[in-house]
Every structure is written in C-alpha cells, then in structure tokens.
matplotlib code that plots the C-alpha trace (Angstrom):
import matplotlib.pyplot as plt

x = [43.8, 41.4, 39.5, 35.9, 33.2, 30.3, 29.9, 26.6, 25.0, 22.3, 19.3, 20.6, 24.1, 22.5, 20.3, 23.4, 25.3, 22.3, 21.9, 25.6, 25.4, 22.4, 24.2, 21.4, 22.3, 19.0, 15.8, 14.9, 15.0, 13.9, 14.9, 12.4, 12.1, 10.0, 9.0, 7.8, 5.4, 5.2, 2.3, 2.5, 2.5, 5.6, 6.9, 9.9, 8.0, 4.9, 3.0, 3.9, 3.0, 1.0, -0.1, 2.6, 4.2, 7.8, 8.7, 11.5, 13.4, 13.2, 14.8, 16.0, 16.2, 15.5, 12.3, 11.6, 10.3, 6.9, 6.4, 5.1, 7.9, 9.5, 13.0, 14.5, 13.5, 15.0, 18.2, 18.9, 20.9, 22.3, 23.9, 25.1, 26.1, 26.7, 27.4, 31.1, 31.5, 34.9, 33.3, 30.8, 31.4, 32.4, 30.2]
y = [-47.2, -49.8, -52.0, -50.8, -53.1, -51.3, -49.4, -47.7, -46.0, -43.5, -44.3, -42.0, -43.6, -47.1, -45.9, -44.6, -47.9, -49.9, -47.7, -48.2, -52.0, -52.3, -50.4, -47.8, -44.6, -42.7, -41.9, -41.0, -43.9, -44.6, -47.1, -50.0, -52.7, -55.9, -56.9, -60.3, -60.5, -63.5, -63.4, -65.7, -66.0, -64.5, -64.1, -64.7, -67.4, -69.5, -67.3, -64.1, -65.3, -62.7, -62.3, -60.5, -60.0, -60.3, -58.1, -59.3, -57.5, -59.9, -57.8, -54.3, -52.7, -49.7, -48.7, -46.0, -42.9, -41.5, -37.9, -36.9, -38.5, -35.9, -34.9, -35.8, -39.4, -40.0, -39.8, -39.2, -42.1, -39.8, -37.7, -40.4, -43.0, -41.3, -43.5, -44.0, -41.8, -43.2, -46.7, -45.3, -46.3, -43.5, -43.2]
z = [17.3, 18.8, 16.5, 16.0, 17.4, 15.7, 12.4, 11.8, 8.8, 8.5, 6.4, 3.7, 3.8, 3.5, 0.6, -1.2, -0.7, -2.0, -5.0, -5.9, -5.2, -7.5, -10.2, -10.6, -12.3, -12.7, -10.9, -7.4, -4.9, -1.3, 1.3, 1.7, 4.4, 4.3, 7.8, 9.1, 12.0, 14.4, 16.8, 19.8, 23.6, 25.1, 28.7, 30.9, 32.9, 32.3, 34.9, 33.0, 29.4, 27.5, 23.8, 21.9, 18.5, 17.3, 14.3, 12.1, 9.3, 6.4, 3.6, 2.9, -0.5, -2.6, -4.4, -7.0, -5.3, -6.3, -7.3, -3.9, -1.9, 0.3, -0.9, 2.5, 2.1, -1.4, -3.3, -6.9, -8.4, -11.1, -8.3, -5.9, -8.5, -11.9, -14.9, -15.6, -18.7, -19.5, -20.2, -22.7, -26.4, -28.7, -31.8]

ax = plt.figure().add_subplot(projection="3d")
ax.plot(x, y, z, "-o")
ax.set_aspect("equal")
plt.show()
C-alpha cells in the first residue's frame, strides 16, 4: 500500500481528538479557532498591488458549549472520552 501523503479530519473528529488530548470527561464542547489578521498591500507585481488582508490560524482548541449551541456543533465529553472507571479508588 502506498504511503499516505495527506490525512484529513472532520471538525467533529478534530473536536473528539482535542477533548481526549485535554483529558476532559464531562460537559458539551465545541471547536474554537483564534484567527490573526494581517492587513497590507498585496499583489503579484508592483503594478498590481491592492489593499488586502491575510487571515492566519493562530490556535485551535475547545470551548464549553452554551445551552443554545446546536447539537451538531458540539460533542459530549462523557460520551467520547468517558473516565476510566478501573482507575477510580474504591471506597
């Protein structure tokens, strides 16, 4: 099988991976992105320069969902990353 040159994830898959990486086990969470914006004069040649804006993805993360967040945009951490019950202390 040839080596993959690209591996992509849907927003939901990325959200699930980040919930697990953060060790979150409860609550509904959404994917968040922090953008940076760089205005400037852009163009392929000095004669074609025009005002423009470059948008940069600075960070991606998760954020607690609000009560009115559509179900399709959030994941329940208790479902996608349940706590490991075998590691709980027995009282």
